[in-house]
C-alpha positions in Angstrom: 0.0 0.4 0.2 2.4 3.2 0.7 4.4 2.0 -2.5 0.6 2.6 -4.4 0.8 5.5 -2.8 3.9 6.9 -2.9 3.5 5.9 -7.0 0.3 7.8 -6.5 2.4 11.0 -4.5 5.2 11.0 -7.2 1.8 10.9 -10.0 1.0 14.0 -8.2 3.4 15.9 -8.0 4.8 15.7 -11.5 1.3 16.4 -12.8 1.2 20.2 -10.7 4.8 20.7 -11.6 3.6 20.4 -15.7 0.4 22.5 -15.0 2.5 25.1 -12.6 4.8 25.9 -15.0 3.0 26.0 -17.6 -0.5 27.9 -16.4 1.9 30.4 -14.6 2.7 31.7 -18.3 -0.5 32.3 -19.3 -1.0 34.3 -15.4 -2.6 31.3 -13.5 -1.7 30.8 -10.0 -1.0 27.6 -7.4 -4.7 26.9 -6.9 -6.3 27.0 -10.6 -3.7 24.6 -11.2 -4.3 22.3 -8.4 -7.7 22.4 -8.7 -7.0 21.8 -12.6 -4.6 18.4 -11.4 -7.4 17.2 -9.0 -9.7 15.2 -11.1 -11.6 12.0 -11.7 -9.9 10.7 -14.4 -6.1 11.6 -13.1 -7.4 9.9 -10.0 -8.3 6.7 -11.4 -5.1 6.7 -14.1 -2.8 7.6 -10.5 -4.0 4.2 -9.6 -3.8 2.4 -11.9 -0.2 3.5 -12.4 0.6 2.8 -8.6 -0.8 -0.8 -8.8 0.8 -1.1 -12.6 4.3 -0.5 -10.9 3.4 -2.3 -7.3 3.1 -5.5 -10.0 6.4 -4.5 -11.5 8.2 -4.2 -8.7 7.1 -7.2 -7.2 7.4 -9.1 -9.8 11.4 -7.9 -10.1 12.0 -7.7 -6.7 10.9 -12.0 -6.7 13.2 -12.4 -10.1 16.5 -11.0 -8.4 
């Protein structure tokens, strides 16, 4: 669970950095960027990515 949570955290932090950098050029604020990335679609993508990452890490852990 911790590994999936960490992958989700990295996903959202990457989204936030990209969105804030892009939206900052247009004079938007950090609040705008945060509201723009926390959507159901992004949440589903983050959870699926986290689960895929967990499966891959566990596979590699057992193989090595």
